C-alpha positions in Angstrom: 121.4 181.5 99.7 123.0 179.3 97.2 122.9 175.5 97.1 126.1 173.6 97.9 127.8 171.8 95.0 126.5 168.3 94.4 129.8 166.5 95.3 130.2 168.2 98.6 128.3 165.6 100.7 130.4 162.8 99.2 133.6 164.7 99.9 132.5 165.3 103.5 131.8 161.6 104.0 135.3 160.7 102.6 136.9 163.2 104.9 134.9 161.9 107.9 136.0 158.3 107.2 139.6 159.4 106.7 139.5 161.2 110.0 137.9 158.3 111.8 140.6 156.0 110.4 143.3 158.3 111.6 141.7 158.3 115.1 141.6 154.5 115.1 145.2 154.2 114.0 146.4 156.7 116.7 144.3 154.9 119.3 145.8 151.5 118.4 149.4 153.0 118.4 148.8 154.7 121.8 147.5 151.5 123.3 150.4 149.5 121.9 152.9 152.0 123.3 151.2 152.1 126.7 151.0 148.3 127.0 154.6 147.8 125.7 156.0 150.3 128.2 153.8 149.2 131.1 152.4 152.5 132.1 149.6 152.6 134.6 146.1 153.7 133.6 146.4 152.6 129.9 142.8 153.6 129.0 143.3 157.1 130.4 146.5 157.6 128.5 145.0 156.4 125.3 142.1 158.9 125.7 144.6 161.7 126.3 146.5 160.6 123.1 143.3 160.7 121.1 142.4 164.2 122.3 146.0 165.5 121.8 147.9 163.4 119.3 151.4 164.8 120.2 151.2 163.2 123.6 152.0 159.9 121.9 155.4 161.3 121.0 156.0 162.2 124.6 155.0 158.7 125.7 157.4 157.2 123.3 160.2 159.5 124.6 159.5 158.6 128.3 161.3 155.7 129.9 159.4 152.6 130.7 158.4 152.5 134.4 159.1 148.8 134.6 162.7 149.3 133.3 162.3 146.9 130.3 162.8 148.4 126.9 161.4 146.6 123.9 161.2 147.4 120.2 158.3 149.3 118.7 155.6 147.6 116.7 154.8 148.9 113.2 151.5 150.4 114.3 153.4 152.6 116.8 155.6 154.0 113.9 152.4 154.8 112.0 150.9 156.6 115.1 154.2 158.5 115.6 154.1 159.6 111.9 150.5 160.8 112.2 151.3 162.7 115.4 154.3 164.3 113.8 152.2 165.2 110.7 149.7 166.8 113.0 152.4 169.0 114.5 153.8 169.9 111.1 150.3 170.9 109.8 149.7 173.0 112.9 153.0 174.8 112.5 152.4 175.4 108.8 148.9 176.6 109.4 150.2 179.1 111.9 153.0 180.3 109.6 150.7 180.8 106.7 148.6 183.5 108.5 
């Protein structure tokens, strides 16, 4: 067995904090979208969005149940971008095999 490189634990911490930050941003974007559109069970939908990020894109495409359309907040654009990036990375990962 060989010892891991010295900088690997620091790199893992950086990756962990980046991933946690992305989860926080997607969670905030999901909650903002659910509250803006007036969907029922907002906490459940936010949990689903955190488990599967592309669901946020579907929520944005759905019509609002209360019939009132309003403009997106900046955090929702960030969440949509992260969800789209997730899909792009998944497709590129599948194509590279």
